[in-house]
FIKOLLUM-149872 format. One record per residue: residue number from 1; residue in one letter; x, y, z of N, C-alpha, C in turn. Coordinates in steps of 0.1 Angstrom, whole numbers, plus 5000, padded with zeros to 4 digits. Layout:
<sites>
(site NUM "A" (X Y Z) (X Y Z) (X Y Z))
...
</sites>
This chain:
<sites>
(site 1 "X" (4087 1756 2893) (4097 1763 2887) (4095 1778 2888))
(site 2 "X" (4103 1786 2893) (4102 1800 2896) (4110 1806 2883))
(site 3 "X" (4103 1812 2875) (4109 1817 2863) (4121 1827 2866))
(site 4 "X" (4118 1835 2875) (4127 1848 2879) (4142 1840 2884))
(site 5 "X" (4143 1828 2888) (4154 1824 2893) (4164 1820 2879))
(site 6 "X" (4156 1818 2867) (4168 1817 2859) (4177 1830 2855))
(site 7 "X" (4174 1840 2856) (4182 1852 2857) (4195 1851 2864))
(site 8 "X" (4195 1841 2873) (4208 1840 2882) (4216 1828 2880))
(site 9 "X" (4211 1821 2872) (4219 1806 2868) (4225 1809 2856))
(site 10 "X" (4238 1809 2856) (4247 1809 2844) (4244 1797 2836))
(site 11 "X" (4244 1783 2843) (4245 1771 2833) (4238 1759 2843))
(site 12 "X" (4233 1752 2836) (4227 1737 2843) (4234 1728 2832))
(site 13 "X" (4242 1720 2841) (4248 1705 2838) (4239 1692 2840))
(site 14 "X" (4231 1687 2831) (4224 1676 2834) (4229 1665 2829))
(site 15 "X" (4225 1653 2836) (4227 1639 2831) (4211 1636 2829))
(site 16 "X" (4206 1636 2817) (4195 1630 2810) (4193 1632 2795))
(site 17 "X" (4186 1625 2790) (4182 1626 2776) (4193 1619 2769))
(site 18 "X" (4192 1622 2754) (4199 1616 2744) (4199 1620 2731))
(site 19 "X" (4208 1622 2724) (4210 1628 2711) (4206 1617 2702))
(site 20 "X" (4207 1602 2706) (4203 1593 2696) (4193 1585 2701))
(site 21 "X" (4194 1576 2711) (4187 1565 2714) (4179 1565 2730))
(site 22 "X" (4171 1558 2735) (4163 1556 2748) (4171 1547 2755))
(site 23 "X" (4166 1547 2768) (4170 1534 2776) (4159 1531 2783))
(site 24 "X" (4149 1538 2785) (4135 1536 2792) (4126 1531 2782))
(site 25 "X" (4124 1540 2770) (4116 1538 2760) (4128 1536 2748))
(site 26 "X" (4123 1530 2735) (4132 1531 2724) (4136 1546 2721))
(site 27 "X" (4131 1557 2725) (4133 1570 2722) (4138 1578 2735))
(site 28 "X" (4134 1575 2745) (4137 1584 2757) (4142 1577 2767))
(site 29 "X" (4151 1586 2774) (4159 1586 2784) (4152 1587 2799))
(site 30 "X" (4154 1577 2809) (4147 1579 2820) (4148 1590 2827))
(site 31 "X" (4156 1599 2831) (4154 1611 2838) (4146 1621 2831))
(site 32 "X" (4144 1619 2819) (4133 1629 2812) (4120 1624 2809))
(site 33 "X" (4120 1612 2808) (4106 1607 2805) (4098 1605 2819))
(site 34 "X" (4105 1606 2832) (4097 1605 2843) (4089 1618 2846))
(site 35 "X" (4093 1630 2840) (4087 1641 2843) (4090 1649 2828))
(site 36 "X" (4085 1650 2819) (4088 1655 2806) (4084 1669 2808))
(site 37 "X" (4072 1675 2814) (4067 1686 2817) (4081 1696 2824))
(site 38 "X" (4087 1688 2832) (4096 1696 2841) (4109 1697 2832))
(site 39 "X" (4113 1690 2825) (4125 1690 2814) (4121 1700 2804))
(site 40 "X" (4110 1699 2799) (4104 1710 2790) (4108 1724 2797))
(site 41 "X" (4104 1728 2808) (4104 1740 2814) (4119 1742 2816))
(site 42 "X" (4128 1733 2819) (4142 1737 2819) (4147 1740 2805))
(site 43 "X" (4143 1731 2796) (4152 1733 2783) (4146 1746 2777))
(site 44 "X" (4135 1751 2783) (4132 1763 2776) (4132 1777 2785))
(site 45 "X" (4139 1775 2796) (4141 1785 2805) (4151 1796 2802))
(site 46 "X" (4158 1795 2792) (4164 1804 2786) (4180 1804 2793))
(site 47 "X" (4181 1794 2802) (4196 1789 2809) (4201 1783 2799))
(site 48 "X" (4218 1783 2798) (4222 1775 2790) (4224 1759 2798))
(site 49 "X" (4218 1753 2788) (4219 1739 2792) (4234 1729 2786))
(site 50 "X" (4237 1723 2797) (4249 1714 2790) (4242 1698 2792))
(site 51 "X" (4237 1691 2783) (4229 1680 2783) (4241 1668 2781))
(site 52 "X" (4243 1659 2793) (4249 1648 2791) (4243 1636 2792))
(site 53 "X" (4236 1631 2778) (4228 1624 2772) (4234 1610 2775))
(site 54 "X" (4226 1599 2773) (4233 1587 2775) (4240 1581 2763))
(site 55 "X" (4238 1588 2751) (4248 1586 2740) (4262 1591 2742))
(site 56 "X" (4264 1600 2753) (4278 1603 2759) (4278 1594 2771))
(site 57 "X" (4270 1592 2781) (4273 1587 2794) (4279 1572 2788))
(site 58 "X" (4273 1565 2779) (4277 1551 2779) (4291 1548 2773))
(site 59 "X" (4298 1561 2770) (4312 1560 2766) (4318 1562 2780))
(site 60 "X" (4314 1562 2789) (4322 1561 2803) (4317 1548 2810))
(site 61 "X" (4325 1538 2808) (4320 1525 2813) (4335 1521 2821))
(site 62 "X" (4330 1516 2835) (4340 1513 2843) (4339 1499 2846))
(site 63 "X" (4348 1491 2846) (4351 1478 2845) (4357 1471 2860))
(site 64 "X" (4356 1458 2863) (4364 1455 2874) (4379 1458 2874))
(site 65 "X" (4387 1462 2862) (4399 1466 2863) (4400 1480 2871))
(site 66 "X" (4390 1488 2866) (4391 1502 2874) (4387 1501 2888))
(site 67 "X" (4379 1492 2893) (4378 1488 2906) (4390 1486 2911))
(site 68 "X" (4398 1477 2908) (4410 1473 2912) (4422 1487 2913))
(site 69 "X" (4419 1495 2904) (4428 1506 2906) (4423 1517 2916))
(site 70 "X" (4411 1517 2918) (4407 1523 2932) (4410 1517 2944))
(site 71 "X" (4413 1504 2943) (4417 1498 2953) (4431 1501 2959))
(site 72 "X" (4439 1502 2949) (4452 1505 2949) (4454 1518 2952))
(site 73 "X" (4446 1527 2949) (4448 1542 2953) (4445 1541 2967))
(site 74 "X" (4437 1534 2973) (4436 1531 2989) (4432 1541 2998))
(site 75 "X" (4428 1555 2993) (4422 1565 3002) (4406 1559 3005))
(site 76 "X" (4401 1563 3016) (4387 1560 3022) (4378 1563 3009))
(site 77 "X" (4378 1574 3001) (4373 1577 2989) (4370 1568 2980))
(site 78 "X" (4384 1564 2976) (4387 1555 2967) (4381 1539 2971))
(site 79 "X" (4383 1536 2981) (4379 1523 2985) (4362 1524 2986))
(site 80 "X" (4356 1533 2991) (4342 1535 2988) (4337 1535 2973))
(site 81 "X" (4346 1543 2964) (4340 1541 2950) (4343 1529 2944))
(site 82 "X" (4352 1521 2950) (4354 1507 2945) (4342 1499 2950))
(site 83 "X" (4338 1502 2964) (4328 1492 2964) (4314 1496 2958))
(site 84 "X" (4312 1507 2957) (4300 1512 2950) (4299 1507 2936))
(site 85 "X" (4311 1510 2928) (4313 1506 2915) (4312 1490 2914))
(site 86 "X" (4318 1483 2923) (4317 1468 2921) (4304 1464 2924))
(site 87 "X" (4295 1468 2930) (4281 1466 2933) (4273 1469 2922))
(site 88 "X" (4276 1481 2916) (4268 1486 2901) (4272 1478 2891))
(site 89 "X" (4285 1473 2889) (4289 1467 2878) (4281 1452 2879))
(site 90 "X" (4279 1448 2890) (4274 1435 2894) (4257 1434 2888))
(site 91 "X" (4251 1445 2894) (4237 1447 2890) (4236 1451 2876))
(site 92 "X" (4247 1456 2870) (4247 1459 2856) (4244 1447 2849))
(site 93 "X" (4256 1439 2850) (4256 1425 2845) (4244 1417 2845))
(site 94 "X" (4237 1417 2857) (4225 1408 2856) (4216 1415 2847))
(site 95 "X" (4212 1428 2849) (4200 1434 2841) (4202 1435 2827))
(site 96 "X" (4215 1437 2823) (4220 1443 2809) (4229 1438 2801))
(site 97 "X" (4235 1427 2809) (4246 1417 2804) (4257 1426 2798))
(site 98 "X" (4259 1437 2806) (4271 1444 2801) (4284 1440 2810))
(site 99 "X" (4297 1444 2804) (4309 1439 2812) (4314 1450 2822))
(site 100 "X" (4306 1460 2823) (4309 1471 2831) (4299 1482 2835))
(site 101 "X" (4299 1489 2841) (4288 1500 2844) (4293 1514 2841))
(site 102 "X" (4282 1520 2834) (4283 1534 2829) (4283 1544 2842))
(site 103 "X" (4291 1555 2843) (4288 1564 2853) (4284 1577 2844))
(site 104 "X" (4270 1575 2847) (4262 1584 2838) (4264 1599 2847))
(site 105 "X" (4261 1599 2859) (4260 1614 2867) (4274 1618 2865))
(site 106 "X" (4286 1610 2866) (4299 1615 2866) (4302 1623 2855))
(site 107 "X" (4297 1622 2844) (4299 1627 2831) (4294 1642 2833))
(site 108 "X" (4281 1645 2840) (4277 1658 2840) (4286 1665 2849))
(site 109 "X" (4292 1657 2859) (4299 1668 2868) (4312 1671 2863))
(site 110 "X" (4318 1661 2857) (4334 1662 2850) (4333 1672 2839))
(site 111 "X" (4320 1674 2830) (4320 1683 2822) (4319 1698 2830))
(site 112 "X" (4316 1700 2840) (4316 1713 2848) (4332 1715 2853))
(site 113 "X" (4339 1706 2858) (4352 1707 2861) (4363 1708 2852))
(site 114 "X" (4360 1701 2842) (4369 1702 2830) (4362 1701 2816))
(site 115 "X" (4358 1714 2812) (4349 1713 2800) (4355 1708 2789))
(site 116 "X" (4369 1705 2787) (4375 1701 2775) (4376 1684 2773))
(site 117 "X" (4370 1679 2784) (4369 1664 2785) (4358 1658 2774))
(site 118 "X" (4349 1667 2771) (4339 1664 2765) (4338 1672 2751))
(site 119 "X" (4336 1666 2739) (4331 1673 2725) (4319 1677 2725))
(site 120 "X" (4314 1685 2723) (4301 1688 2723) (4294 1698 2710))
(site 121 "X" (4283 1699 2709) (4276 1708 2699) (4265 1717 2701))
(site 122 "X" (4263 1728 2699) (4251 1735 2704) (4242 1731 2694))
(site 123 "X" (4228 1730 2698) (4219 1724 2690) (4204 1729 2698))
(site 124 "X" (4193 1727 2690) (4181 1729 2697) (4177 1715 2702))
(site 125 "X" (4172 1716 2713) (4165 1704 2720) (4152 1706 2726))
(site 126 "X" (4144 1700 2720) (4128 1701 2726) (4125 1688 2731))
(site 127 "X" (4115 1690 2740) (4110 1676 2749) (4098 1674 2743))
(site 128 "X" (4094 1661 2739) (4082 1656 2731) (4072 1654 2744))
(site 129 "X" (4060 1661 2745) (4053 1660 2755) (4039 1650 2752))
(site 130 "X" (4036 1648 2739) (4024 1642 2736) (4025 1629 2727))
(site 131 "X" (4035 1625 2722) (4035 1613 2714) (4033 1601 2721))
(site 132 "X" (4026 1592 2716) (4025 1579 2723) (4033 1571 2721))
(site 133 "X" (4043 1570 2714) (4056 1564 2715) (4067 1573 2718))
(site 134 "X" (4066 1587 2717) (4077 1593 2718) (4076 1603 2730))
(site 135 "X" (4069 1603 2739) (4068 1611 2749) (4079 1611 2759))
(site 136 "X" (4085 1620 2760) (4097 1623 2770) (4111 1621 2763))
(site 137 "X" (4109 1621 2749) (4122 1623 2740) (4125 1635 2739))
(site 138 "X" (4141 1637 2740) (4148 1649 2736) (4149 1649 2721))
(site 139 "X" (4143 1656 2716) (4143 1658 2701) (4154 1668 2699))
(site 140 "X" (4166 1664 2692) (4180 1669 2692) (4177 1672 2676))
(site 141 "X" (4179 1688 2674) (4180 1692 2662) (4194 1692 2656))
(site 142 "X" (4201 1681 2652) (4215 1678 2651) (4218 1678 2635))
(site 143 "X" (4208 1685 2625) (4211 1685 2614) (4223 1690 2607))
(site 144 "X" (4229 1700 2615) (4240 1707 2613) (4251 1697 2617))
(site 145 "X" (4250 1685 2619) (4261 1676 2625) (4263 1662 2612))
(site 146 "X" (4255 1665 2604) (4255 1654 2594) (4268 1654 2588))
(site 147 "X" (4272 1642 2585) (4285 1639 2578) (4281 1640 2562))
(site 148 "X" (4294 1644 2556) (4292 1645 2542) (4294 1630 2537))
(site 149 "X" (4299 1620 2543) (4301 1605 2544) (4287 1599 2546))
(site 150 "X" (4279 1592 2538) (4268 1587 2542) (4271 1577 2552))
(site 151 "X" (4282 1570 2555) (4282 1560 2565) (4285 1567 2578))
(site 152 "X" (4288 1581 2578) (4286 1585 2592) (4274 1594 2595))
(site 153 "X" (4268 1589 2605) (4255 1593 2610) (4255 1608 2613))
(site 154 "X" (4267 1607 2624) (4264 1619 2633) (4281 1624 2636))
(site 155 "X" (4284 1637 2627) (4300 1641 2631) (4298 1649 2644))
(site 156 "X" (4313 1646 2650) (4313 1654 2663) (4316 1669 2660))
(site 157 "X" (4318 1673 2650) (4320 1688 2646) (4309 1693 2637))
(site 158 "X" (4304 1703 2639) (4294 1707 2630) (4300 1711 2614))
(site 159 "X" (4293 1706 2606) (4295 1706 2591) (4289 1716 2583))
(site 160 "X" (4279 1720 2590) (4270 1731 2583) (4265 1742 2592))
(site 161 "X" (4260 1752 2589) (4252 1762 2596) (4243 1758 2605))
(site 162 "X" (4238 1759 2618) (4227 1754 2625) (4213 1757 2615))
(site 163 "X" (4204 1747 2614) (4193 1750 2608) (4180 1750 2616))
(site 164 "X" (4166 1756 2614) (4155 1758 2622) (4158 1767 2635))
(site 165 "X" (4153 1762 2647) (4151 1771 2657) (4165 1773 2664))
(site 166 "X" (4166 1784 2670) (4180 1788 2677) (4184 1776 2687))
(site 167 "X" (4195 1774 2688) (4199 1761 2699) (4197 1769 2711))
(site 168 "X" (4195 1759 2721) (4189 1761 2735) (4199 1751 2745))
(site 169 "X" (4206 1745 2739) (4213 1736 2745) (4229 1732 2739))
(site 170 "X" (4238 1724 2748) (4249 1720 2746) (4249 1705 2745))
(site 171 "X" (4248 1697 2737) (4248 1683 2739) (4262 1677 2738))
(site 172 "X" (4264 1669 2747) (4277 1661 2748) (4275 1650 2738))
(site 173 "X" (4288 1650 2729) (4288 1636 2720) (4300 1630 2722))
(site 174 "X" (4312 1634 2726) (4324 1624 2730) (4332 1626 2741))
(site 175 "X" (4333 1617 2750) (4340 1617 2761) (4355 1614 2759))
(site 176 "X" (4364 1620 2762) (4377 1617 2763) (4381 1610 2775))
(site 177 "X" (4376 1596 2775) (4378 1584 2789) (4390 1584 2793))
(site 178 "X" (4401 1584 2786) (4415 1582 2794) (4414 1598 2801))
(site 179 "X" (4413 1609 2798) (4415 1620 2807) (4405 1619 2817))
(site 180 "X" (4391 1616 2814) (4380 1614 2823) (4387 1606 2837))
(site 181 "X" (4394 1594 2832) (4400 1586 2844) (4411 1592 2849))
(site 182 "X" (4420 1601 2844) (4428 1608 2852) (4422 1617 2861))
(site 183 "X" (4412 1624 2859) (4404 1633 2867) (4400 1626 2878))
(site 184 "X" (4392 1615 2876) (4388 1606 2886) (4399 1602 2894))
(site 185 "X" (4407 1594 2888) (4419 1587 2897) (4425 1600 2907))
(site 186 "X" (4429 1611 2901) (4436 1621 2910) (4425 1628 2917))
(site 187 "X" (4414 1629 2917) (4403 1634 2929) (4402 1621 2940))
(site 188 "X" (4402 1611 2935) (4402 1600 2946) (4414 1599 2956))
(site 189 "X" (4426 1603 2948) (4437 1602 2958) (4440 1614 2967))
(site 190 "X" (4431 1625 2963) (4430 1637 2972) (4421 1636 2986))
(site 191 "X" (4413 1626 2986) (4402 1625 2996) (4406 1612 3004))
(site 192 "X" (4408 1615 3017) (4411 1603 3027) (4399 1601 3037))
</sites>
């Protein structure tokens, strides 16, 4: 990591981490846990981070119905997307018994193209480097998102001022999936 490069970067949109749960360990997401030291440097670089964690990307689940729509669009890009997605759904069904496939990386890209697709909140995100059970965890200080209703763990809109250390990232919380699909279908129609 070259620290001086951070001065020239406006923003980094990443797919990695989670505000809630892990997928590689109970608390750590794969992309962070494989190199938590690198993630630590990125999150502490001073560059604005947009984190599309799995708490967000699991809201973007494509099914065989979406694959059919890709085929109906019919462009080379859409047919290719159909083949990739169909394969991914098959492997996901085998490995995780899910009915569709999450389009994790597409969320990070879509957020850059149209920021209004994702409801997010600024928060402090630290990377756990030492924990026996928590190494690689994205420790998200989302106390300002606590709901007044005890049945709601995490509000989508801040309910109180930020507490603790100054936010260093923006975490995606909610995806407007129907509008995401409009963007995806529209993009696939343009490329043949």
